[in-house]
Structures are given as C-alpha cells and as structure tokens.
C-alpha positions in Angstrom: -5.9 -15.3 -163.6 -3.1 -16.7 -161.5 -1.2 -14.6 -159.0 2.4 -15.2 -158.3 1.7 -17.4 -155.2 -0.7 -19.7 -157.0 1.8 -19.9 -159.9 4.5 -21.1 -157.4 2.1 -23.7 -156.0 1.4 -25.0 -159.5 5.1 -25.1 -160.5 5.9 -27.0 -157.3 3.1 -29.6 -157.8 2.7 -30.0 -161.5 4.9 -33.1 -161.5 3.1 -34.4 -158.5 2.9 -33.8 -154.8 6.1 -34.6 -153.0 6.3 -38.2 -151.9 6.8 -37.5 -148.2 4.6 -38.2 -145.1 3.3 -34.6 -145.1 3.3 -33.2 -148.6 1.5 -30.0 -147.8 3.9 -29.3 -144.9 6.8 -29.8 -147.3 5.3 -27.4 -149.8 4.5 -24.8 -147.1 8.1 -24.8 -146.0 9.2 -24.0 -149.6 6.6 -21.3 -149.9 7.1 -19.8 -146.4 3.5 -20.2 -145.3 1.3 -22.7 -143.4 0.1 -26.0 -144.9 -3.5 -24.7 -144.4 -2.8 -21.8 -146.8 -1.4 -24.2 -149.4 -4.5 -26.5 -149.1 -6.9 -23.5 -149.2 -5.2 -22.0 -152.3 -5.2 -25.4 -154.1 -8.9 -26.0 -153.2 -9.8 -22.5 -154.5 -7.9 -23.1 -157.7 -9.7 -26.4 -158.1 -13.1 -24.7 -157.5 -12.2 -22.1 -160.1 -11.2 -24.7 -162.7 -7.5 -23.9 -162.7 -6.7 -27.3 -161.2 -8.9 -30.0 -162.6 -8.2 -32.6 -159.9 -5.8 -33.8 -157.2 -5.2 -37.5 -157.3 -2.8 -40.4 -157.8 -1.8 -41.4 -161.3 -0.3 -44.9 -160.9 2.0 -46.5 -163.4 0.1 -49.8 -163.9 3.1 -51.4 -165.6 5.3 -50.8 -162.6 2.7 -52.3 -160.4 2.6 -55.5 -162.4 -0.6 -54.7 -164.4 0.8 -55.3 -167.9 -2.5 -56.2 -169.5 -4.6 -53.1 -170.1 -7.5 -52.6 -172.4 -9.9 -49.8 -173.2 -13.2 -51.6 -173.6 -15.6 -49.8 -175.9 -19.3 -50.5 -175.9 -22.3 -49.7 -178.0 -25.1 -49.1 -175.5 -28.5 -47.7 -175.6 -28.2 -43.9 -175.5 -31.1 -43.5 -173.2 -29.4 -45.7 -170.6 -25.8 -44.5 -170.9 -25.7 -42.4 -167.8 -27.0 -45.1 -165.5 -25.0 -47.9 -167.2 -21.8 -45.7 -167.2 -22.2 -45.1 -163.5 -22.5 -48.8 -162.8 -19.5 -49.7 -164.9 -17.4 -46.9 -163.4 -18.1 -48.3 -159.9 -16.5 -51.7 -160.7 -13.3 -52.0 -158.7 -11.2 -53.0 -161.7 -12.3 -50.0 -164.0 -9.9 -47.2 -163.6 -11.9 -44.7 -165.7 -15.2 -44.8 -167.6 -16.8 -42.2 -169.8 -19.3 -41.3 -172.5 -18.0 -40.4 -175.9 -19.9 -39.5 -179.0 -20.5 -42.0 -181.8 -19.0 -41.3 -185.2 -21.3 -43.3 -187.4 -21.0 -45.2 -189.6 -17.4 -45.9 -188.8 -17.5 -45.8 -185.0 -20.6 -47.0 -183.1 -19.3 -47.1 -179.6 -20.4 -44.5 -177.0 -19.3 -46.0 -173.6 -15.6 -46.4 -172.8 -14.1 -48.2 -169.7 -10.4 -48.9 -169.0 -9.5 -52.2 -167.4 -6.2 -53.4 -166.0 -5.0 -56.9 -165.0 -1.8 -58.8 -164.3 -2.9 -61.5 -166.8 -4.6 -61.6 -170.2 -7.2 -64.0 -168.8 -7.9 -61.5 -166.0 -8.8 -58.8 -168.6 -11.1 -61.2 -170.3 -12.8 -62.0 -167.0 -13.3 -58.3 -166.4 -14.8 -57.8 -169.8 -17.2 -60.6 -169.2 -18.3 -58.9 -165.9 -18.9 -55.7 -167.8 -20.8 -57.5 -170.5 -23.0 -59.2 -168.0 -23.7 -56.0 -166.1 -24.7 -54.2 -169.4 -26.8 -57.2 -170.5 -29.2 -56.5 -173.3 -28.4 -52.8 -173.1 -25.2 -53.4 -175.0 -25.3 -54.2 -178.7 -21.5 -54.7 -179.4 -18.1 -54.1 -177.9 -14.4 -54.2 -178.7 -11.2 -54.1 -176.7 -8.4 -51.8 -177.6 -5.3 -53.2 -175.9 -2.5 -51.0 -174.8 0.8 -51.7 -176.7 3.0 -49.1 -175.0 3.0 -46.6 -172.2 2.2 -43.0 -173.2 3.3 -40.0 -171.3 1.3 -39.6 -168.1 1.6 -35.9 -167.6 -0.8 -33.0 -168.1 -0.2 -29.5 -169.1 3.0 -27.9 -167.7 3.1 -24.3 -166.6 6.3 -22.6 -167.7 8.2 -19.9 -165.9 6.6 -16.5 -165.6 
C-alpha cells in the first residue's frame, strides 16, 4: 500500500529521474524533505517490490545504434542458467533472459538483445554468442527491430 508521500515520489520519477547533477536533491526540494529521505523511501519501495528497478533506459537509435536484434537460442535446458549468465555478461548484450519453449512452433528458450551501429556489427556479436554457446546451442534466429516501441512502464495516475 502506498502512502501519499511514496505516491508523490512515484509521480515525480515515473518518467525518469530529473536530468540534473543531483537528482535526489532536486526531488527533495520539491517534496520538502532531505535527499536521504527520498533515497530511503525509494529503496524501501524497491525492497517491497513497488519499484522494480532504478536504472537508465537509453534510446539506442538516438545513440547511433540503429541495428538491433533479439537473438533467440535453442540451448540445452540443463545448462540454461549458466549459459544465460555468460551471455548476459557480454558487453554488447543489453538484456538476456530465459523464456519457455512453445513446442512444436517455438523451440527457443534463451533470448539476448544485441545492438550495433552496423549490420555487420550485429552479425559479429551473434558469432561471439554462438561461439560462447558452442555445442550447447542447437539452433538460433535473430528477430531484428523494425521500429521503436514505447519505452515506458506503468504510469501511476492521480490519487
């Protein structure tokens, strides 16, 4: 359950933290409290699952990364946790996760998003993942991005 103060914090930050040198100080001034109180309340909301994460969400297109592909892999189920962790640690993989198969139509269980400024760069990244997975991968595909989707999460309305 959110109290009025936590609701204010969420409403002030749901479109992102302010792009200033000291974002928590900026929020604290609007909320008439200290930056430490803002940080403590946000950490408590994160610990309670109200806030899932606090992090940057870059627009890859604006940064020049116009070639983006979700690589999907059919890997040995018994190795997926270990393999997924290794793939997720590659510097060019923005996110990596395990998804259920939907046989017989969809055999893939490991997903990894890659970004590059060139088509050949994406292909090189896919080759690195394939080499890392080795014999543990049986097949893969790449689902290339064709447009930018909204990059926002849930929005809290007014009380």
